[in-house]
N, C-alpha and C positions, 0 to 999 in steps of 0.2 A: 504494500500500500504506500501511498505518498507520505504518510506519517512515518513509517519505518524508514523510508528512503531519506527523509529529512533528518531523522535521528542518526543514521549511518553517516551522512555528510557532516553533521555537526561533530560527531565523534572523530571523524577523520581529520577535520580542520583543527580540533583541539589537540590531537596527538601530533600533528604536523607542527603546530605552534610550540608545543612543549619541547619537541626535538630541536627545533630551530633555536630556541632560547637556552638549550642545554639544561632543562629542568630535570632534576634527578629524583630518585626515590627519597633521598635525604631531604631535599627541598620540600617534597610532599609531606614528609613526616613532621618537619618543622611547622608547616601550615596546619597540620591536623594531628597534634600530639596525643590526643585522646583516642585516636583510631588504632586499629590493630597494627598497621605499619608503623605508626608513630611510636607505639609502645615497644615494638621490636627494635627500632633504630635509635631510640632516645633514652629508654629506661636503663638506669645504671644500677649495679648491685647495691651501692650505698643508699639508693632510694628505697630499698625494700628489706635490707638486712636487719637482723636482730642485733641490738646493741645494749651496752650497759648491763643491767641486772637480768636482761633476757638471755644473755649468753650463758649456756651451760659450760661450766669449767670447774675443774678440781686441781689441786696441787699434786706434785709427784709423790708426796708422802701419803696420799689418799689410799684407802682400801677399795677393793672392788665394790663393797657395799656402799661406801660413800659415793662412788661414781654412779651406781645404779639409782641411788636416791636423787642425785642431781639430774640424771636423765629423766626420771619420773617427774620431778618438779618442773623442769623446763620444757618437757614434752616435744623435743626435737629428734629423739632417737639417737642422740650422741652427746658426748661431752668432750670438750677440749681439755688437754692436760697441759697446764701452764706453770711457769715459775712465778715468783711473787710480783714480777714486773709485767705479767701477762704476755710473756714470750712463749711461743708454742713449743712444747716438747713433743707432744703427740696428740692422738685422738683415740677415743674409745667409743665404738658404735654398737648398735644392737647386733650387727653382723659379727663383730668381735666377740660379743657375749655368746652367740651361738657356737662359735669356734672354741670358746673356752670349755664348753660342755664336752667337746670331743677330746680335749687334752688330758682330762683327769686331774686338773689343777684343783687344789683344796679351795673352793670358792669362799669359805668362811674366813680364811686367813690370807687370801691372795691380795697382793699389793697391785694397784693400778699399773705401776711400773712394769710388772711381770706380764701383763695381759694386753696392754695398749699397743696401738700401731704407732711407731715412731714417725715423727714428721707430720704427715698428713697432707692432703691435697689442699692447696690454698689459691686464692685469687686476690687481686687488688680491688679496692673499693670502686674505682672508676671503670671497672670492666662492664661492658654491656650485659644486661640481664640475659639476653638471648645467647651470648657466649657462655655464660654460667650454665645455662640449660644444656648447651651442646657438650660442655665439659662433663656435666653430671651424666648425661646419656652415654657418652663414650666411655666413661670410667665405671658405669653401672653403680652410681652412688646417689643418695637422695639428699645429701647435705654437703656443703663445702664451707671451709673456714675462709673468712675475709681478713686479710692481713696486710700490713705494711712491713715487708721483710718477714721477720719472725714475730712481730708484735701483733697480737690478736685484736682486731677491731670489731668483728662481728661474725655472724653466721647466716648463711642463706640456705633455706630448705626448699625442696621441690614444690611444696605446698605454697610457699611464698610466691614462686613464679606462676603457679596456677592462679592464685588470687589476683595477681597483677595483670593477668591476661596474656602473659608471654607464651604460654603453652596453648 
Protein backbone atom coordinates (compact mmCIF):
# COMPACT_ATOMS: atom_id res chain seq x y z
CA UNK A 1 0.00 0.00 0.00
CA UNK A 2 1.02 3.62 -0.29
CA UNK A 3 1.29 3.92 3.50
CA UNK A 4 3.82 1.08 3.65
CA UNK A 5 5.77 2.58 0.75
CA UNK A 6 5.91 5.94 2.55
CA UNK A 7 7.20 4.26 5.73
CA UNK A 8 9.88 2.39 3.78
CA UNK A 9 11.01 5.61 2.07
CA UNK A 10 11.10 7.47 5.38
CA UNK A 11 13.19 4.72 6.99
CA UNK A 12 15.56 4.64 4.01
CA UNK A 13 16.06 8.41 4.18
CA UNK A 14 16.65 8.27 7.95
CA UNK A 15 19.25 5.51 7.62
CA UNK A 16 21.00 7.33 4.76
CA UNK A 17 21.16 10.52 6.83
CA UNK A 18 22.49 8.64 9.88
CA UNK A 19 25.22 7.04 7.78
CA UNK A 20 26.12 10.35 6.11
CA UNK A 21 26.52 12.03 9.50
CA UNK A 22 28.48 9.11 10.99
CA UNK A 23 25.85 8.50 13.68
CA UNK A 24 26.92 5.46 15.74
CA UNK A 25 25.26 3.10 18.18
CA UNK A 26 27.08 5.00 20.96
CA UNK A 27 25.49 8.27 19.76
CA UNK A 28 22.09 6.59 19.86
CA UNK A 29 22.78 5.28 23.37
CA UNK A 30 23.64 8.79 24.57
CA UNK A 31 20.37 10.08 23.13
CA UNK A 32 18.38 7.20 24.67
CA UNK A 33 20.19 6.17 27.90
CA UNK A 34 17.12 4.43 29.32
CA UNK A 35 16.69 2.11 26.36
CA UNK A 36 18.16 -1.37 26.00
CA UNK A 37 21.03 -0.19 23.81
CA UNK A 38 21.72 2.73 26.15
CA UNK A 39 21.96 0.42 29.15
CA UNK A 40 24.32 -1.93 27.34
CA UNK A 41 26.62 0.81 26.09
CA UNK A 42 26.55 3.24 29.03
CA UNK A 43 25.89 1.38 32.30
CA UNK A 44 29.05 0.80 34.31
CA UNK A 45 29.79 -1.65 37.10
CA UNK A 46 30.14 1.16 39.65
CA UNK A 47 26.53 2.17 38.88
CA UNK A 48 25.12 -1.13 40.16
CA UNK A 49 27.72 -2.74 42.45
CA UNK A 50 27.20 -3.49 46.14
CA UNK A 51 29.38 -1.24 48.31
CA UNK A 52 30.13 -0.51 51.96
CA UNK A 53 28.27 -2.71 54.43
CA UNK A 54 26.62 -4.61 51.56
CA UNK A 55 29.95 -6.22 50.63
CA UNK A 56 30.31 -9.71 52.10
CA UNK A 57 33.82 -10.06 53.52
CA UNK A 58 35.73 -11.83 56.27
CA UNK A 59 39.33 -11.72 57.45
CA UNK A 60 41.91 -14.41 56.83
CA UNK A 61 41.60 -15.57 60.45
CA UNK A 62 37.89 -16.36 59.98
CA UNK A 63 36.53 -19.85 60.32
CA UNK A 64 34.43 -21.58 57.70
CA UNK A 65 31.46 -20.99 60.00
CA UNK A 66 32.17 -17.23 60.07
CA UNK A 67 32.28 -17.18 56.28
CA UNK A 68 29.01 -19.09 55.97
CA UNK A 69 27.29 -16.67 58.34
CA UNK A 70 28.55 -13.71 56.28
CA UNK A 71 27.38 -15.34 53.04
CA UNK A 72 23.96 -15.90 54.60
CA UNK A 73 23.70 -12.33 55.95
CA UNK A 74 24.71 -10.62 52.71
CA UNK A 75 22.85 -13.03 50.40
CA UNK A 76 25.23 -12.93 47.42
CA UNK A 77 26.43 -16.53 47.49
CA UNK A 78 30.01 -15.55 48.27
CA UNK A 79 32.31 -13.67 50.59
CA UNK A 80 35.57 -11.92 49.87
CA UNK A 81 38.51 -12.74 52.13
CA UNK A 82 40.40 -9.52 52.86
CA UNK A 83 43.11 -8.10 55.07
CA UNK A 84 42.40 -5.24 57.49
CA UNK A 85 42.80 -2.67 54.68
CA UNK A 86 40.23 -4.42 52.45
CA UNK A 87 42.89 -5.81 50.12
CA UNK A 88 41.68 -9.01 48.49
CA UNK A 89 43.35 -12.23 49.58
CA UNK A 90 40.77 -14.57 48.12
CA UNK A 91 37.13 -15.47 47.73
CA UNK A 92 34.88 -18.19 49.10
CA UNK A 93 31.75 -19.06 47.11
CA UNK A 94 28.87 -21.47 47.41
CA UNK A 95 30.70 -23.54 44.78
CA UNK A 96 33.76 -23.71 47.04
CA UNK A 97 31.49 -24.93 49.83
CA UNK A 98 30.22 -27.79 47.68
CA UNK A 99 33.81 -28.74 46.87
CA UNK A 100 34.69 -28.73 50.60
CA UNK A 101 32.17 -31.52 51.12
CA UNK A 102 34.16 -33.69 48.69
CA UNK A 103 37.51 -33.12 50.42
CA UNK A 104 36.69 -34.52 53.83
CA UNK A 105 37.80 -31.32 55.59
CA UNK A 106 36.62 -31.05 59.21
CA UNK A 107 34.08 -28.31 58.59
CA UNK A 108 33.66 -27.48 62.27
CA UNK A 109 37.30 -26.52 62.67
CA UNK A 110 38.21 -25.41 59.15
CA UNK A 111 39.81 -22.03 58.61
CA UNK A 112 38.67 -19.97 55.64
CA UNK A 113 42.34 -19.82 54.60
CA UNK A 114 42.24 -23.60 54.08
CA UNK A 115 39.19 -23.67 51.80
CA UNK A 116 39.06 -20.32 49.94
CA UNK A 117 40.12 -19.67 46.37
CA UNK A 118 43.19 -17.42 46.39
CA UNK A 119 43.00 -14.21 44.39
CA UNK A 120 39.60 -14.27 42.76
CA UNK A 121 38.37 -12.81 39.50
CA UNK A 122 38.02 -9.04 39.62
CA UNK A 123 37.09 -6.11 37.45
CA UNK A 124 37.55 -2.36 37.66
CA UNK A 125 34.64 -0.10 38.66
CA UNK A 126 34.53 1.70 35.30
CA UNK A 127 34.01 -1.54 33.38
CA UNK A 128 30.88 -1.64 31.26
CA UNK A 129 28.17 -3.75 32.89
CA UNK A 130 27.77 -5.73 29.65
CA UNK A 131 31.49 -6.62 29.82
CA UNK A 132 30.99 -7.83 33.41
CA UNK A 133 28.15 -10.01 32.12
CA UNK A 134 30.35 -11.43 29.37
CA UNK A 135 33.10 -12.20 31.90
CA UNK A 136 30.66 -13.97 34.22
CA UNK A 137 29.26 -16.02 31.36
CA UNK A 138 32.67 -17.01 30.02
CA UNK A 139 34.00 -17.96 33.47
CA UNK A 140 30.73 -19.64 34.59
CA UNK A 141 30.46 -17.49 37.72
CA UNK A 142 27.58 -15.51 39.19
CA UNK A 143 29.52 -12.88 41.12
CA UNK A 144 32.64 -10.82 40.51
CA UNK A 145 34.75 -8.66 42.82
CA UNK A 146 35.14 -4.99 41.88
CA UNK A 147 38.57 -3.70 42.79
CA UNK A 148 41.19 -1.06 42.21
CA UNK A 149 44.25 -3.29 42.06
CA UNK A 150 43.93 -5.47 45.15
CA UNK A 151 41.67 -3.04 47.05
CA UNK A 152 38.07 -4.29 47.23
CA UNK A 153 35.53 -1.62 46.27
CA UNK A 154 32.40 -3.67 45.64
CA UNK A 155 30.74 -6.79 44.31
CA UNK A 156 28.47 -7.34 41.31
CA UNK A 157 26.12 -10.32 41.13
CA UNK A 158 24.38 -11.64 38.02
CA UNK A 159 21.05 -10.64 39.61
CA UNK A 160 22.24 -7.01 39.69
CA UNK A 161 22.78 -7.17 35.93
CA UNK A 162 19.32 -8.69 35.46
CA UNK A 163 17.70 -5.96 37.57
CA UNK A 164 19.52 -3.28 35.57
CA UNK A 165 18.25 -4.75 32.30
CA UNK A 166 21.68 -5.67 30.96
CA UNK A 167 20.68 -9.30 30.41
